[in-house]
KESE-306560 format. One record per residue (C-alpha): x, y, z; residue in one letter. Coordinates in steps of 0.25 Angstrom, whole numbers. Layout:
     px     py     pz  resn
      X      Y      Z     A
...
***
This chain:
     px     py     pz  resn
     47    -23    120     X
     59    -33    119     X
     68    -29    108     X
     79    -39    102     X
     93    -36    109     X
     99    -36     95     X
     90    -25     91     X
     93    -17    104     X
    108    -18    101     X
    107    -14     87     X
     99     -1     91     X
    108      2    102     X
    120      2     92     X
    113     11     83     X
    110     21     94     X
    125     20     98     X
    130     22     84     X
    121     33     78     X
    114     45     82     X
     99     40     84     X
     88     49     90     X
     83     46    104     X
     89     36    114     X
     91     21    113     X
     82     19    125     X
     70     27    119     X
     72     19    106     X
     71      6    114     X
     59     11    122     X
     51     14    110     X
     49     -1    107     X
     40     -1    119     X
     31     10    114     X
     19      8    106     X
     20      8     91     X
     15     19     82     X
      3     17     73     X
     -1     26     61     X
    -11     28     49     X
     -7     33     36     X
    -18     40     28     X
    -21     34     14     X
    -19     46      5     X
    -25     38     -7     X
    -39     40      1     X
    -38     50     12     X
    -29     62     17     X
    -23     62     31     X
    -32     73     36     X
    -44     65     31     X
    -40     52     37     X
    -38     60     51     X
    -52     66     50     X
    -58     53     46     X
    -52     45     57     X
    -56     56     67     X
    -70     56     62     X
    -72     41     62     X
    -62     35     72     X
    -59     46     81     X
    -54     40     94     X
    -53     27     88     X
    -41     30     79     X
    -35     44     80     X
    -25     50     69     X
    -14     55     77     X
     -1     63     73     X
      4     62     59     X
     16     53     57     X
     28     63     55     X
     35     55     44     X
     22     53     36     X
     12     63     29     X
     -1     54     30     X
      1     45     43     X
     -3     47     57     X
     -2     40     70     X
    -14     32     76     X
    -16     26     90     X
    -10     13     93     X
    -23      6     95     X
    -31     12     84     X
    -38      1     75     X
    -36      8     62     X
    -37     -5     54     X
    -51     -7     57     X
    -56      7     53     X
    -64      8     40     X
    -55     19     36     X
    -44      9     36     X
    -52      0     27     X
    -55     11     18     X
    -39     13     16     X
    -39     27     22     X
    -26     24     30     X
    -15     14     32     X
    -11     10     46     X
      4     11     47     X
     15     12     58     X
     20     27     57     X
     34     24     54     X
     31     15     43     X
     24     27     36     X
     38     33     33     X
     44     26     21     X
     33     28     11     X
     32     43     16     X
     47     45     13     X
     45     38     -1     X
     35     49     -4     X
     29     43    -17     X
     24     53    -27     X
     11     51    -36     X
     15     44    -49     X
     28     37    -44     X
     31     23    -45     X
     33     18    -30     X
     38      5    -25     X
     35      0    -11     X
     45    -12    -11     X
     42    -18      3     X
     27    -13      4     X
     19    -22     14     X
     10    -19     21     X
      7     -7     13     X
      9      6     22     X
     20     11     13     X
     13      8      0     X
      0     14      5     X
      8     27      8     X
     14     27     -6     X
      1     24    -13     X
     -5     37     -5     X
      7     45    -10     X
      6     40    -25     X
     -9     44    -25     X
    -13     34    -35     X
     -2     39    -45     X
     10     30    -49     X
     13     16    -45     X
     15     10    -31     X
     22     -3    -31     X
     22    -11    -18     X
     30    -24    -16     X
     29    -34     -5     X
     36    -47     -5     X
     28    -54      5     X
     14    -60      1     X
      7    -57     14     X
     13    -43     15     X
      9    -40      0     X
     -5    -44      3     X
     -5    -34     15     X
      1    -24      5     X
    -10    -26     -5     X
    -21    -24      5     X
    -16    -11     10     X
    -13     -6     -3     X
    -27     -9     -8     X
    -33     -3      5     X
    -26     10      3     X
    -32     11    -11     X
    -19     11    -19     X
    -21      8    -33     X
     -8     11    -40     X
      0      0    -33     X
      7    -13    -37     X
     10    -23    -26     X
     20    -34    -29     X
     25    -45    -21     X
     40    -46    -25     X
     54    -46    -21     X
     61    -32    -22     X
     71    -39    -32     X
     60    -44    -41     X
     53    -30    -42     X
     67    -24    -44     X
     69    -33    -56     X
     55    -29    -62     X
     55    -14    -59     X
     69     -8    -59     X
     69      7    -58     X
     54      8    -58     X
     50     15    -45     X
     51     30    -41     X
     51     27    -26     X
     54     14    -19     X
     50     11     -4     X
     58      0      3     X
     52     -2     17     X
     61    -14     19     X
     59    -27     27     X
     67    -25     39     X
     70    -30     53     X
     58    -22     59     X
     64    -16     71     X
     57     -4     70     X
     44    -12     71     X
     47    -19     84     X
     37    -12     92     X
     25    -13     83     X
     28    -27     77     X
     29    -39     87     X
     36    -47     76     X
     46    -37     73     X
     56    -41     84     X
     55    -56     81     X
     57    -53     66     X
     69    -44     69     X
     76    -55     78     X
     73    -65     67     X
     77    -58     54     X
     86    -47     59     X
     91    -35     52     X
    101    -42     43     X
     90    -50     37     X
     83    -38     33     X
     95    -30     28     X
     97    -40     17     X
     83    -39     12     X
     83    -23     13     X
     96    -23      4     X
     89    -32     -7     X
     77    -23     -6     X
     84    -10     -8     X
     92    -16    -20     X
     79    -19    -26     X
     73     -5    -23     X
     84      2    -30     X
     82     -6    -42     X
     67     -2    -42     X
     69     13    -40     X
     71     22    -52     X
     83     32    -52     X
     79     44    -44     X
     69     36    -36     X
     67     36    -21     X
     69     24    -12     X
     64     23      3     X
     70     12     12     X
     64     10     26     X
     64      0     37     X
     57     -2     50     X
     70     -6     56     X
     80      2     66     X
     92     -6     61     X
    103      2     54     X
    106    -10     45     X
     92     -9     39     X
     91      6     39     X
    103     16     37     X
    113      5     34     X
    104     -1     23     X
    102     13     17     X
    118     14     17     X
    119      1     11     X
    109      4      0     X
    116     18     -3     X
    130     12     -3     X
    125      2    -14     X
    116     12    -21     X
    124     26    -21     X
    113     31    -31     X
    104     33    -19     X
    103     45    -10     X
     97     46      4     X
     86     57      5     X
     83     63     18     X
     70     60     25     X
     64     71     34     X
     52     69     42     X
     48     71     57     X
     50     60     66     X
     61     53     58     X
     75     51     63     X
     88     51     54     X
     94     39     50     X
    108     36     55     X
    121     38     48     X
    127     24     46     X
    142     24     44     X
    141     39     44     X
    132     40     31     X
    125     53     34     X
    115     51     23     X
    109     40     31     X
    103     50     40     X
     94     54     29     X
     86     41     32     X
     76     41     44     X
     72     33     55     X
     60     32     64     X
     64     29     78     X
     52     25     87     X
     58     33     99     X
     58     45     91     X
     46     45     82     X
     32     39     83     X
     34     27     74     X
     42     14     74     X
     56     12     68     X
     58     15     54     X
     69     19     44     X
     68     26     31     X
     77     30     20     X
     74     38      7     X
     84     37     -5     X
     84     43    -19     X
     90     35    -31     X
     98     44    -40     X
     92     48    -53     X
    105     43    -60     X
    104     29    -54     X
    106     17    -63     X
     93     13    -70     X
     90     -2    -69     X
     86     -8    -82     X
     71     -7    -80     X
     64    -13    -92     X
     50    -12    -85     X
     38    -16    -94     X
     29     -5   -100     X
     19     -4    -90     X
      8    -14    -95     X
      6     -6   -107     X
      2    -18   -115     X
    -10    -20   -106     X
    -16     -7   -112     X
    -12     -8   -126     X
    -11    -23   -130     X
    -22    -32   -136     X
    -18    -45   -128     X
    -29    -53   -121     X
    -24    -47   -108     X
    -28    -33   -113     X
    -42    -39   -117     X
    -44    -44   -103     X
    -40    -31    -97     X
    -50    -23   -107     X
    -61    -33   -103     X
    -57    -31    -88     X
    -58    -16    -90     X
    -72    -17    -97     X
    -77    -26    -85     X
    -71    -16    -75     X
    -78     -4    -81     X
    -91    -11    -82     X
    -90    -16    -67     X
    -86     -2    -62     X
    -98      5    -67     X
   -105     -1    -55     X
    -96      4    -44     X
    -89     17    -49     X
    -94     31    -50     X
    -91     40    -61     X
    -79     46    -53     X
    -74     31    -51     X
    -76     28    -66     X
    -67     40    -70     X
    -56     36    -60     X
    -56     21    -65     X
    -56     26    -79     X
    -44     34    -77     X
    -37     22    -70     X
    -41     13    -82     X
    -35     23    -92     X
    -22     25    -85     X
    -19     12    -77     X
    -16     -2    -82     X
    -27    -13    -81     X
    -22    -27    -77     X
    -30    -41    -75     X
    -23    -51    -67     X
    -31    -64    -62     X
    -44    -56    -65     X
    -40    -45    -56     X
    -41    -31    -62     X
    -30    -20    -60     X
    -26     -6    -65     X
    -11     -4    -64     X
     -5     10    -63     X
      1     14    -76     X
     15     14    -70     X
     14     -1    -67     X
     26     -9    -73     X
     25    -23    -79     X
     26    -32    -67     X
     28    -46    -74     X
     34    -56    -64     X
     31    -48    -51     X
     22    -53    -41     X
     10    -43    -39     X
      0    -41    -28     X
     -7    -29    -34     X
     -6    -22    -47     X
    -12     -8    -46     X
    -27     -5    -44     X
    -34    -18    -42     X
    -48    -16    -47     X
    -54    -30    -44     X
    -56    -44    -50     X
    -64    -50    -61     X
    -71    -62    -57     X
    -82    -72    -62     X
    -95    -74    -56     X
   -102    -87    -60     X
    -90    -94    -67     X
    -76    -97    -67     X
    -66    -88    -73     X
    -55    -94    -83     X
    -43    -88    -89     X
    -38    -90   -103     X
    -24    -90   -106     X
    -23    -75   -107     X
    -29    -74    -93     X
    -42    -68    -98     X
    -54    -70    -89     X
    -65    -80    -95     X
    -78    -85    -89     X
    -79   -100    -88     X
    -91   -105    -97     X
    -90   -119    -92     X
   -102   -117    -83     X
   -114   -114    -92     X
   -123   -108    -81     X
   -112    -99    -76     X
   -104    -92    -86     X
   -100    -81    -76     X
    -98    -67    -76     X
    -85    -59    -74     X
    -87    -48    -63     X
    -77    -38    -57     X
    -75    -37    -42     X
    -68    -24    -38     X
    -56    -25    -28     X
    -56    -19    -14     X
    -43    -12    -18     X
    -50     -4    -30     X
    -62      0    -21     X
    -52      6    -11     X
    -44     13    -21     X
    -56     21    -26     X
    -64     32    -19     X
    -79     32    -15     X
    -83     42    -25     X
    -78     32    -36     X
    -89     22    -33     X
   -103     23    -38     X
   -109     19    -25     X
   -103     20    -11     X
   -108     18      3     X
   -101     27     13     X
   -101     22     27     X
    -96     29     40     X
    -88     23     51     X
   -100     22     60     X
   -108     14     50     X
   -108      0     54     X
   -109     -4     39     X
    -95      1     37     X
    -88    -10     46     X
    -98    -20     41     X
    -94    -17     27     X
    -79    -19     31     X
    -83    -32     37     X
    -89    -37     24     X
   -103    -37     29     X
   -115    -33     20     X
   -120    -19     23     X
   -133    -12     20     X
   -135      2     14     X
   -146     11     10     X
   -146     14     -5     X
   -146     29     -2     X
   -134     28      6     X
   -125     24     -5     X
   -117     35    -11     X
   -119     36    -26     X
   -108     41    -35     X
   -115     37    -48     X
   -128     39    -55     X
   -129     23    -57     X
   -140     16    -50     X
   -137     10    -36     X
   -143     -4    -37     X
   -140    -18    -32     X
   -127    -24    -35     X
   -120    -10    -35     X
   -106     -9    -29     X
   -106      1    -17     X
    -93      5    -12     X
    -93      6      3     X
    -85     17      9     X
    -80     22     23     X
    -84     36     22     X
    -79     40      8     X
    -68     29      7     X
    -71     15      0     X
    -70      3      8     X
    -76     -8     -2     X
    -88    -10    -10     X
   -101    -18     -9     X
   -113    -22    -18     X
   -126    -17    -16     X
   -137    -27    -14     X
   -152    -26    -13     X
   -158    -19     -2     X
   -146    -11      1     X
   -136    -22      6     X
   -121    -21      2     X
   -114    -34     -2     X
   -100    -32      5     X
    -89    -33     -5     X
    -78    -29      5     X
    -66    -39      3     X
    -66    -50     14     X
    -51    -48     16     X
    -53    -33     19     X
    -65    -35     29     X
    -64    -29     43     X
    -64    -40     53     X
    -74    -38     65     X
***
C-alpha cells in the first residue's frame, strides 16, 4: 500500500534511534499483508471451549476458530473472509468480532468482579464487552463516548452482549472528572490517536493521519489523561493504549504523564507476542510498556501501558451524592411512581418468567435501584453514583417501556404517567413492553415458554428477519406450570441462547417481536 512519506521518515528515525525488533524492511512489507481478524467469546453467556464446539458443530468450514490470541484469554483468530456477523450465534451475543490487537487493553486492565470500572473512550464496545465479561455482573461498568453516533454503536453492542450492570454516558472527560472524582477502581483510556496502526485495515486511516497528524492527537491525549487521573482513586490502575506507532503518542506520552504525576508507577506487562516499549530519553521504566508490531505478531499496530496510582496520592474533594438512597426511602411523587411501576412490572412478568426467572428478578429488585425516565424503566446497580447534569445513554438494566394503548399519555408536573380521559370511548390502558436488552441479559431457563431453534431450521433466520413463524404447541419448552394460551410470550432461542421474543397467536403462529433495528437483512 502507499504510505505517507512523513510516516515512513518518522518510522525510519525510530528504527535508527532505538532497538526495535525485526527489520525496517519487514515492517514496511507488513502493510501489504492481510489484516488479522478475531472473535472474543462473551463470558457472560459462553466459555471459550463451548463457543469453539458450537462454531465447529454449526458452522464448521464456514467459520473456523483458529489459534488463541496470545495476549488474551478468550479471543481467537478467524479466517479473513468469515461472515461472522450474519451468524445466529452473533445475534445471540455469544461473541464479539474484534481485531486481535484491540483485545489487549481490556485484558491488561484485568477488571475484577465487584469493582467500579471506567472505559473512558469506549466505542464501539469491544473493550466494554470484555470488561463486562470480567465483572460477571458484579460491580459497576461505566462506559463513555463523546460522539453521538459512536455512542449508539456502543449501546447496541453492550445490549447485544447482555451487559446489565453498565452506565453509558456521552460526555467530555472533563465533565465526568468534575462529577466523579476519585470514584473508579480502574480506568481504561484507549485514546483517540492518529491511527497509523490501522493503516492496513481501514482505508480512511491514511487520509485521516495526513489530515489531522500526530500533533493534533497528542493535545487531546494529554487532556484525557489529566481527567483520567482525577477519576481514578488512590491505589487504582490506569491503562493507556493507542493504535499508533508514533513515539509522541506512545512512550513520550507516558513519560510526559509520569513527569507531571510522579505518584504513578509503570507496571510490567508480560505476554507472548508483545514487544517491549522503547526507552525514550534513556528512561528504562518505559520498556515496561508494550507494543504489537505487525511484522512480529499476528495483529495490527498497538501500544499499551499499565500504571498504578499510589495509595498515598492526594484525594480530590469528591462530594458524590449518596447513591440515589432517597429513591428507596422517600415518600415523594417519584417514589410513588416507581412503586406503581414495580407493581405493573411484576404483574406483567408473571406471563413471561419461570419460577427461576422470578427468583432472579426478585433479587435484582431487592438489591438494585429502580428508575423511571420518560416512561422507560431501569434497574441501576447499587454502586451507581448520582449523575445529575451528565448526558446519559444507558442507566443499568433497561427492563423496557410503559406505553399506552388506546389513548394519549400525559405527564403531570411531577412527571407521573396519566392516561388522557378526553376521549370517552378510549380511556386507554398502560402496558409494558420489554426491551431487547433485558431479553438478552437473561437465560433461556428464566422464561416460562421458549422455542429452541437449530441452525438448520429455516424459522431461525426467518425470525431474525422479522417474519411470522409457525410452531406446534408441543415443541414449545415449558419451564412453568402455567397454561400455554394465545397471547403468551414465547422467547425464541438459538439453541439455548435467547434471541428475542414473540407472542403466540391462534393456530400456532408467532407474532414476531424482534426489534426492526436489529433484524437481519436478506
